[in-house]
C-alpha positions as CSV (number, residue, x, y, z in Angstrom):
1,M,144.4,34.5,45.3
2,H,146.4,37.5,45.5
3,N,143.9,39.3,46.6
4,D,142.8,36.9,48.5
5,T,145.5,37.0,50.6
6,D,146.1,41.2,51.1
7,T,142.0,40.8,52.0
8,A,142.9,38.4,54.8
9,S,145.9,40.2,56.0
10,N,143.5,43.3,55.9
11,G,140.8,41.8,58.3
12,G,143.5,40.5,60.4
13,G,145.1,44.0,60.5
14,K,141.4,45.5,61.7
15,Q,140.6,42.8,64.1
16,S,144.5,42.9,65.8
17,L,143.7,47.3,65.9
18,T,140.4,46.6,67.9
19,T,142.0,44.3,70.0
20,R,145.3,46.3,71.1
21,L,142.2,49.3,72.0
22,L,140.5,46.9,73.9
23,R,144.1,46.2,75.3
24,F,144.7,49.5,76.1
25,A,141.2,50.6,77.1
26,G,141.9,47.2,79.8
27,D,145.7,48.4,80.6
28,H,144.8,52.7,80.9
29,S,141.3,52.4,82.7
30,I,142.5,54.3,85.7
31,F,142.8,56.4,82.4
32,I,139.6,55.6,80.7
33,V,137.6,55.9,83.8
34,S,138.9,59.1,85.5
35,L,139.2,60.8,82.1
36,L,136.0,62.8,82.9
37,F,136.2,63.6,86.4
38,W,139.5,65.2,85.9
39,V,138.0,67.4,83.2
40,I,135.8,68.6,85.1
41,V,137.9,70.0,88.0
42,W,140.7,71.4,86.4
43,S,137.7,73.0,84.4
44,L,135.9,74.5,87.1
45,A,136.7,78.2,89.3
46,F,139.4,77.6,92.0
47,E,136.4,77.8,95.2
48,V,135.1,74.6,93.3
49,L,138.8,73.2,93.2
50,F,138.9,73.5,96.7
51,T,135.4,71.8,96.8
52,Y,136.7,68.7,95.2
53,S,139.4,67.9,96.9
54,F,137.2,67.3,100.3
55,L,135.8,65.1,97.4
56,L,138.6,63.3,96.4
57,S,139.1,62.2,100.3
58,P,136.1,59.8,100.2
59,F,137.4,59.1,96.4
60,L,141.0,57.7,97.2
61,I,139.7,56.1,100.8
62,V,137.3,53.6,98.7
63,L,139.6,53.3,95.8
64,Y,142.1,51.7,98.7
65,I,140.0,49.9,99.9
66,A,138.7,48.3,96.6
67,L,141.9,48.0,96.0
68,L,142.6,45.3,98.9
69,I,139.4,43.8,98.9
70,G,140.2,43.2,94.8
71,H,143.4,42.0,94.9
72,E,143.5,40.4,98.5
73,K,139.5,38.7,97.8
74,M,138.8,39.3,94.8
75,R,141.8,38.1,92.6
76,L,141.5,41.3,90.6
77,K,144.3,43.1,89.0
78,P,144.8,46.7,91.0
79,V,143.3,48.2,86.7
80,A,140.2,46.3,87.3
81,S,139.9,46.7,91.0
82,F,139.7,50.9,90.6
83,A,137.4,50.6,87.6
84,W,134.9,49.7,90.2
85,A,136.1,51.7,92.9
86,Y,135.5,54.8,91.1
87,P,131.9,54.9,90.9
88,A,131.4,53.1,94.3
89,A,133.6,56.4,95.8
90,C,131.2,58.8,93.7
91,L,128.3,56.9,95.0
92,L,129.5,57.1,98.5
93,V,130.0,61.2,98.2
94,V,127.0,62.2,96.8
95,G,125.0,59.3,99.0
96,A,127.0,62.0,101.7
97,L,125.8,64.9,100.6
98,Y,122.6,64.2,100.2
99,C,122.1,63.0,103.9
100,A,123.9,65.8,105.1
101,T,121.4,68.6,103.2
102,G,117.8,66.1,103.4
103,L,118.4,64.4,106.9
104,G,119.9,67.5,108.4
105,A,117.3,69.9,107.3
106,R,116.3,72.4,110.3
107,S,112.9,73.5,110.5
108,S,112.2,76.9,112.4
109,V,108.8,78.5,112.8
110,Y,108.6,82.1,114.0
111,R,105.8,85.2,113.9
112,L,106.4,87.5,111.5
113,G,104.0,91.0,112.2
114,M,103.8,94.6,112.7
115,D,102.7,97.2,114.8
116,I,100.6,100.2,113.7
117,E,99.5,103.1,116.3
118,T,95.8,104.1,115.5
119,P,93.3,106.9,117.5
120,H,92.3,103.8,119.8
121,G,96.1,102.9,120.9
122,V,98.5,99.9,119.5
123,V,96.9,97.2,116.9
124,S,99.8,93.7,116.5
125,C,98.9,91.9,114.2
126,G,101.1,88.4,113.2
127,S,101.5,85.6,111.2
128,M,103.8,82.5,111.6
129,V,106.2,81.9,108.8
130,E,107.9,78.1,108.6
131,V,111.8,78.1,106.6
132,V,112.7,74.2,106.0
133,D,116.3,75.0,105.5
134,G,117.5,72.0,103.5
135,R,121.3,73.9,102.4
136,N,124.3,72.0,101.9
137,P,125.6,73.2,105.2
138,I,128.9,73.4,103.7
139,R,128.7,77.0,101.2
140,S,132.2,75.8,99.1
141,L,130.1,72.1,98.4
142,R,126.7,73.9,97.2
143,R,127.8,73.8,93.5
144,V,128.2,70.6,93.6
145,H,125.0,69.3,95.3
146,S,122.9,72.4,96.9
147,G,120.0,70.9,98.7
148,K,116.4,73.0,99.0
149,L,115.5,75.6,100.9
150,E,111.8,75.9,101.7
151,V,109.6,78.7,103.1
152,R,105.6,78.4,103.2
153,G,104.3,81.5,105.2
154,E,100.9,83.6,104.5
155,A,101.1,87.8,104.5
156,V,100.2,89.7,108.0
157,Y,96.8,91.1,108.0
158,C,96.2,93.8,110.2
159,D,92.1,95.1,110.4
160,L,92.5,99.0,111.7
161,G,88.6,99.2,111.7
162,N,86.1,101.6,109.1
163,D,87.2,99.9,106.1
164,N,90.7,100.1,106.8
165,Q,93.3,97.9,106.4
166,V,97.3,96.8,106.1
167,V,98.6,94.2,104.7
168,A,102.6,93.0,104.7
169,I,103.3,90.7,101.6
170,L,106.2,88.4,102.0
171,A,108.4,90.4,100.1
172,F,111.0,92.9,100.0
173,D,112.4,95.7,97.9
174,D,115.5,94.1,97.9
175,D,114.5,90.6,97.9
176,Q,111.0,90.4,95.9
177,N,110.7,86.2,96.3
178,G,111.4,86.7,99.8
179,T,112.3,83.7,100.0
180,F,116.2,84.1,101.1
181,K,115.3,87.3,103.1
182,L,112.3,84.7,105.0
183,A,114.5,82.3,105.8
184,A,117.6,85.0,107.0
185,L,115.2,87.0,109.2
186,P,116.4,84.8,112.4
187,R,120.0,84.9,112.1
188,T,119.7,88.6,111.6
189,A,117.3,89.9,114.1
190,R,119.3,88.1,116.6
191,Q,122.2,90.0,115.3
192,R,120.8,93.4,114.4
193,G,117.4,93.3,116.2
194,R,116.7,95.4,119.4
195,A,114.4,93.4,121.6
196,I,110.7,94.1,122.5
197,E,110.2,95.1,126.0
198,G,107.9,92.4,127.8
199,A,107.9,90.7,124.9
200,D,110.1,87.9,123.5
201,R,109.7,89.8,120.1
202,V,112.6,91.5,118.4
203,E,112.0,94.5,116.2
204,I,113.2,93.9,112.5
205,K,114.6,96.8,110.5
206,D,114.3,94.9,107.4
207,E,111.0,96.4,105.5
208,L,108.5,94.3,104.1
209,I,106.5,95.9,101.2
210,L,102.7,97.1,102.8
211,V,99.5,97.4,100.6
212,R,96.0,98.0,101.0
213,F,93.2,97.3,99.2
214,A,90.1,100.0,98.3
215,D,87.8,96.9,98.2
216,V,89.4,93.7,100.0
217,D,87.1,91.4,97.5
218,D,88.7,93.3,94.2
219,L,92.6,92.2,94.2
220,M,92.3,94.7,91.3
221,S,92.4,97.5,93.9
222,I,95.9,96.9,95.3
223,K,97.8,100.2,96.6
224,R,101.2,100.0,97.8
225,I,101.8,102.2,100.9
226,V,104.9,103.1,102.6
227,P,105.1,103.6,106.8
228,A,106.0,107.2,106.1
229,D,102.0,108.1,105.2
230,F,99.8,106.4,107.1
231,Q,98.4,109.2,108.4
232,T,98.3,110.5,104.9
233,E,96.4,107.3,103.8
234,F,94.6,106.9,106.9
235,G,93.3,109.6,109.0
236,P,95.1,111.8,112.2
237,G,96.5,109.9,114.4
238,Y,98.1,107.2,112.3
239,A,101.1,106.4,112.1
240,F,103.2,102.6,111.7
241,G,105.6,101.4,114.5
242,R,107.9,98.8,113.4
243,F,108.2,95.5,111.8
244,W,109.0,92.6,114.7
245,L,109.8,88.7,114.6
246,E,108.8,86.6,117.3
247,P,110.2,82.3,117.5
248,V,107.5,79.9,117.6
249,D,108.3,76.4,119.3
250,G,105.4,74.7,118.0
251,P,104.0,73.8,114.4
252,Y,102.9,75.7,112.0
253,V,99.8,77.8,111.9
254,G,98.2,79.2,109.3
255,A,96.4,82.5,110.1
256,G,93.6,82.2,107.4
257,I,94.1,85.0,105.7
258,E,91.5,83.6,102.8
259,T,89.3,84.5,104.9
260,R,90.3,88.1,104.9
261,L,90.9,87.9,101.1
262,P,88.3,85.6,99.6
263,W,90.9,85.9,96.4
264,V,93.1,84.4,97.6
265,V,92.4,80.7,96.9
266,R,91.9,81.9,93.6
267,A,95.6,82.5,92.8
268,R,96.3,79.2,91.6
269,D,94.0,79.0,88.8
270,G,95.8,79.2,85.7
271,L,93.2,82.3,84.2
272,Y,93.9,84.3,86.9
273,L,97.1,84.0,86.9
274,Y,97.1,86.5,84.8
275,A,95.3,89.2,86.0
276,Y,97.5,88.2,90.1
277,A,100.7,88.8,88.3
278,Y,99.7,92.5,86.5
279,A,97.8,93.4,89.8
280,L,100.9,93.1,91.4
281,R,103.5,94.6,88.8
282,Q,100.8,97.6,88.6
283,I,102.9,98.2,92.0
284,G,106.2,97.4,90.6
285,V,106.4,93.8,92.4
286,V,107.6,90.7,89.9
287,C,107.3,87.8,92.4
288,G,107.7,84.2,91.4
289,Y,105.6,82.9,94.3
290,N,102.3,84.1,96.0
291,P,103.7,86.5,98.1
292,F,100.0,86.6,100.3
293,K,100.0,83.3,100.8
294,R,103.3,80.7,99.8
295,D,102.8,76.8,100.8
296,W,105.4,74.4,99.9
């Protein structure tokens, strides 16, 4: 009998402890729900702490409205109102960030080209590039939601005659993937570029990587060249002129580089990718994208 009494009292103790824990969680939900939020805030760098100060404003607004609705209309306690106000505020902030980056994505199209001096005159070649910048316009918020930056375009192919050609691929020495440079070119061209007389073009200082092919049908015949060596590569009378950029008002239109370099269409094939990457590494280019033809 004594043992039965002890067992019953122990069972009652366990039930009482569970009840107290549940009651504590209900009475202190403002602490329970926001614990993870504050741990994240205080564990991040100062810049992100500044970022979260922006996020707290809509959170507090939604919380205040929720408390009023819950208390006046739904007859809820303030603690219960907070329990659903917190996720509502988070959804509001995340939704606003996605709207700011997705619906507010900025698209720009420009023509990227180069001029080359030949014994027969200046040859000017170009191809279009399109940039869709869906990054968060508030830089300090990009660590919360960065958005997307997408680029598509084709390398600039110049036929110099006599089986000579030069190709400016969509890559730079200081940005071999090319994404950020290509996205920033219109802005940097306006800031530092020099207008070309008689054309709606701006000379740009950023140099794309130049290559040529002994045989345009053979990717492995690729060779990197530099602007200063044009006369050595192609003969007397050849010289590199300049890179330029020209804004385009209409839609993006591909230049059809596949007709010039037929192996470009095979760059997506799994087996061909190894040869493709190997050929680029031979000229010192390690690129995560196809620098001859970039798609979305």
